[in-house]
C-alpha positions in Angstrom: -11.3 15.8 8.9 -14.9 14.6 9.1 -14.9 12.3 6.1 -12.7 11.1 3.3 -13.2 13.1 0.0 -13.9 11.6 -3.4 -11.8 12.7 -6.3 -12.6 11.9 -9.9 -9.3 11.3 -11.5 -10.5 10.6 -15.1 -8.7 13.7 -16.6 -5.4 12.3 -15.2 -6.1 8.8 -16.5 -7.2 9.8 -20.0 -4.8 12.8 -20.1 -7.6 15.2 -21.2 -9.8 17.7 -19.4 -9.2 19.9 -16.4 -6.2 18.3 -14.7 -5.4 21.3 -12.6 -8.9 21.1 -10.9 -8.1 17.4 -10.1 -4.7 18.4 -8.8 -6.3 21.0 -6.5 -8.6 18.3 -5.1 -5.7 16.0 -4.5 -3.8 18.8 -2.7 -6.7 19.5 -0.4 -7.1 15.8 0.4 -3.4 15.4 1.0 -3.1 18.5 3.3 -6.4 17.9 5.2 -6.9 14.1 5.2 -4.0 12.2 3.8 -6.6 9.9 2.4 -9.0 10.1 -0.5 -11.3 7.9 -2.7 -10.6 7.9 -6.5 -13.3 7.3 -9.1 -12.9 7.5 -12.8 -9.8 5.3 -12.5 -10.3 3.3 -15.6 -9.7 -0.1 -14.0 -12.4 -2.5 -15.2 -15.1 -3.8 -13.0 -14.6 -7.2 -14.5 -10.9 -7.4 -13.5 -11.8 -6.2 -10.0 -14.6 -8.9 -9.8 -12.3 -11.7 -11.0 -9.6 -10.6 -8.5 -12.1 -10.9 -5.7 -13.5 -14.3 -6.8 -10.1 -15.9 -7.2 -8.7 -14.5 -3.9 -11.7 -15.9 -2.1 -11.1 -19.3 -3.8 -7.5 -19.3 -2.5 -8.2 -18.4 1.1 -11.0 -21.0 1.3 -8.4 -23.7 0.9 -7.0 -25.5 4.1 -3.9 -24.0 5.6 -1.7 -26.9 4.5 -2.6 -26.1 0.8 -2.0 -22.4 1.3 1.4 -23.2 2.9 2.6 -24.7 -0.4 3.4 -21.2 -1.5 4.5 -19.9 2.0 6.8 -16.9 2.1 9.7 -18.9 3.4 9.9 -20.3 -0.2 10.1 -16.9 -1.7 13.5 -16.1 -0.2 14.9 -12.6 -0.9 12.0 -11.8 -3.2 9.7 -11.6 -0.2 6.7 -13.2 -1.9 4.1 -15.8 -1.0 1.6 -16.7 1.7 1.6 -16.0 5.4 -0.9 -17.6 7.9 -3.1 -15.9 10.5 -1.0 -13.9 12.9 2.1 -14.3 10.8 2.5 -10.5 10.2 3.3 -8.0 13.0 2.3 -4.4 13.5 4.2 -2.7 16.3 5.3 -6.1 17.5 1.7 -7.5 17.8 0.4 -10.2 15.5 -2.3 -9.0 13.1 -5.6 -10.8 12.9 -5.2 -11.5 9.2 -3.6 -13.9 6.6 -2.3 -12.8 3.3 -0.4 -13.1 0.0 2.5 -11.0 -1.1 3.4 -10.2 -4.7 5.7 -7.9 -6.6 6.9 -7.2 -10.1 7.3 -10.5 -11.9 11.0 -11.1 -12.7 12.6 -14.2 -14.1 15.6 -15.8 -12.4 17.8 -14.5 -15.4 17.0 -10.8 -14.5 20.3 -9.1 -13.5 18.7 -7.8 -10.3 17.6 -11.3 -9.3 21.0 -12.9 -10.2 22.6 -10.2 -8.1 20.5 -11.2 -5.2 18.8 -7.8 -4.8 16.2 -8.0 -2.0 12.5 -7.7 -2.9 13.2 -8.7 -6.6 12.3 -12.0 -8.1 9.6 -14.4 -9.3 6.2 -14.6 -7.6 4.7 -17.6 -6.0 1.3 -18.6 -7.4 -1.2 -21.3 -6.5 -0.8 -24.0 -9.1 -4.4 -25.3 -9.2 -6.6 -22.1 -9.3 -7.2 -21.4 -13.1 -6.7 -17.8 -14.1 -5.1 -16.7 -10.8 -1.6 -15.9 -12.2 -2.9 -14.0 -15.2 -5.4 -12.0 -13.2 -2.7 -10.9 -10.6 -0.3 -9.8 -13.3 -3.1 -8.0 -15.3 -4.2 -6.3 -12.1 -0.7 -5.2 -11.1 -0.2 -3.8 -14.6 -3.4 -1.8 -14.5 -2.6 -0.5 -11.0 0.9 0.5 -12.1 -0.6 2.6 -14.9 -3.1 4.2 -12.4 -0.2 4.9 -10.0 1.6 6.8 -12.6 -1.5 8.9 -13.4 -2.1 9.6 -9.7 1.5 10.7 -9.2 1.1 13.1 -12.1 -1.7 14.6 -10.1 0.4 14.8 -7.0 3.1 16.5 -9.0 0.8 19.1 -10.4 -0.7 19.6 -6.9 2.7 20.6 -5.6 3.3 23.0 -8.5 5.8 20.7 -10.2 6.0 19.5 -13.8 3.6 16.5 -14.5 6.4 14.0 -14.8 8.4 15.1 -11.8 8.0 12.0 -9.7 8.1 9.5 -12.6 11.3 11.0 -14.0 13.2 11.3 -10.6 11.8 8.5 -8.4 9.5 6.1 -10.3 10.8 5.4 -13.7 11.1 1.9 -12.4 8.8 1.9 -9.4 8.9 -0.7 -6.7 5.4 -2.1 -6.8 4.3 -4.4 -4.0 0.8 -6.0 -4.0 -0.9 -7.7 -1.1 -4.1 -9.7 -0.7 -5.3 -9.8 2.8 -8.1 -11.8 4.4 -9.4 -10.7 7.7 -11.6 -13.4 9.4 -14.3 -11.9 11.6 -13.1 -11.3 15.2 -14.5 -10.2 18.5 -13.0 -8.9 21.7 -10.4 -10.8 23.6 -11.7 -12.4 26.9 -9.8 -9.5 28.7 -11.9 -7.0 26.8 -9.0 -5.9 24.7 -9.8 -5.2 21.0 -8.4 -7.6 18.4 -7.1 -5.7 15.3 -6.9 -7.0 11.8 -4.0 -4.6 11.6 -3.2 -2.1 14.3 -2.4 1.6 14.0 0.3 2.3 11.5 1.3 4.5 8.5 2.5 3.1 5.2 6.2 3.1 4.3 6.3 4.4 0.9 4.8 7.1 -1.4 1.2 6.1 -2.4 -1.1 3.2 -1.5 -4.0 2.3 -3.8 -6.5 0.1 -1.9 -9.3 -1.9 -3.3 -11.6 -3.0 -0.4 -14.6 -5.2 -0.5 -18.1 -4.3 0.8 -17.5 -5.3 4.4 -15.8 -2.3 5.7 -13.5 -2.0 8.8 -10.9 0.5 7.6 -10.5 3.5 10.0 -8.4 6.7 9.7 -7.1 8.8 12.5 -8.5 12.3 12.6 -6.8 14.3 15.3 -7.7 12.4 18.6 -10.5 10.4 17.1 -11.0 7.7 14.5 -13.4 7.8 11.5 -14.6 5.0 9.2 -13.7 4.8 5.6 -16.7 2.8 4.3 -16.6 1.1 0.9 -17.6 3.2 -2.1 -18.8 1.3 -5.2 -16.2 1.0 -7.9 -13.6 3.2 -6.1 -10.1 2.9 -4.7 -8.9 4.4 -1.5 -5.6 6.2 -1.7 -3.3 7.4 1.1 0.0 9.0 1.5 3.0 7.0 2.8 5.9 8.1 4.9 8.2 8.8 2.0 5.8 11.3 0.4 5.7 12.9 3.9 9.4 13.2 3.8 9.7 14.4 0.2 7.1 17.2 0.8 8.8 18.2 4.1 5.6 17.2 6.0 3.2 19.3 3.8 1.5 16.0 2.9 1.6 14.0 6.1 1.1 10.2 6.2 -2.0 9.4 8.2 -2.3 6.6 10.7 -5.0 4.0 10.0 -6.1 0.6 11.2 -8.5 -2.2 10.4 -10.9 -4.1 12.7 -13.4 -6.6 11.2 -16.5 -6.8 13.5 -18.9 -7.6 10.6 -19.2 -11.3 11.4 -18.1 -11.9 7.8 -14.7 -12.4 6.1 -13.2 -9.2 4.8 -10.8 -9.0 1.8 -8.6 -6.1 1.0 -6.2 -5.5 -1.9 -3.5 -2.8 -1.1 -1.2 -1.9 -3.9 2.0 0.0 -2.8 3.3 2.3 -5.5 6.7 3.4 -4.4 10.0 4.8 -5.5 12.6 2.6 -7.3 14.8 0.5 -5.0 17.8 2.6 -5.7 16.1 6.0 -5.7 17.6 8.4 -3.2 14.9 10.0 -1.1 15.6 13.7 -0.4 13.2 16.5 0.5 11.9 18.5 -2.5 12.8 22.1 -2.6 9.2 23.5 -2.4 8.9 27.2 -2.3 7.1 28.7 0.8 7.2 25.3 2.6 9.3 25.6 5.7 11.7 22.9 6.8 10.0 19.9 8.4 9.7 19.8 12.2 10.5 16.9 14.3 7.1 15.3 14.8 8.3 11.9 16.2 6.5 12.3 19.5 3.2 12.7 17.7 3.8 9.7 15.4 2.4 6.2 16.1 5.9 4.6 16.2 7.8 7.7 17.6 10.1 7.6 14.6 10.9 10.6 12.4 10.5 10.2 8.7 12.5 13.4 8.2 15.8 12.1 9.5 16.1 9.3 7.1 19.0 9.4 4.6 19.6 6.9 1.8 17.7 5.0 -0.9 14.2 3.7 -0.8 15.7 0.2 -0.7 17.5 1.1 2.5 14.3 2.5 4.0 12.0 -0.5 3.2 14.6 -3.1 4.2 14.8 -1.5 7.5 11.1 -2.3 8.1 11.2 -5.9 6.9 12.6 -7.4 10.0 9.9 -5.7 12.1 7.0 -7.1 10.0 8.3 -10.6 9.6 11.2 -11.2 12.0 11.6 -14.8 11.0 12.3 -13.8 7.4 15.0 -11.3 8.3 17.9 -13.6 7.4 16.5 -14.5 3.9 15.5 -11.0 2.9 18.3 -8.9 4.4 
């Protein structure tokens, strides 16, 4: 893998044109890279610009103001703000602060009343006009894009277009993050300081909007390559559950972030994942051999192919590692 490919997904979004050609490009990206840019996605530049401006306005506030919507107040919904160093990767604090959002549900929703983790209302800043509406509009647009991209993934595997939507994502678990990475240098010891350390994503598909600063890197064999910003594009990557579903044909690729630009960096990952109650079992793909145990090659030495259960079981198993102090309220 020398560079991340660009895939024009307009035929999937508009549901016209040569969708098989797009599916072929997605298959090549998923088998060779695990990462690809998407253009032709249909998400308006104006919405993306508003999201960036409002996010900057939030993070420019002092910490006390941001803590008014801290994650501890989100309870089992796992929403809100965390300060610099408040999220862990492989047990080490990340050099970032962030906001967590999910599908907006009222307190009357049966899932919320039942106390289902990761379900509930979001926490929004009260005094930034347009913030709430922009977040909800953006999440709706990215949900539509997620369904279009998973149609392409279905076709890329020789499955019917609605395979993933019908079986796993009729009611997807959508989690949205806004991350702010302050500029960092080396530690006095000479050790690198990572915005987020080496990891793979938990779910099926991540759709990332990044700003013009850069800093994202993808592992290619024994080396790391940059994934520089491409104007009006998203970066997509495979998560561990798509790795499991495809028996390792589409492997989740390790990635990391280091901001050495001297400027603040903002990124906007949208995680488009199976429904909370969806049971994750390997797809019967013809001519794809059973997955091999690759735990020794993986960043966390954990096998994604041994997992049995629902996606909710899987993601809740990760929560306590990312935010140990919230384990009691989420689990």
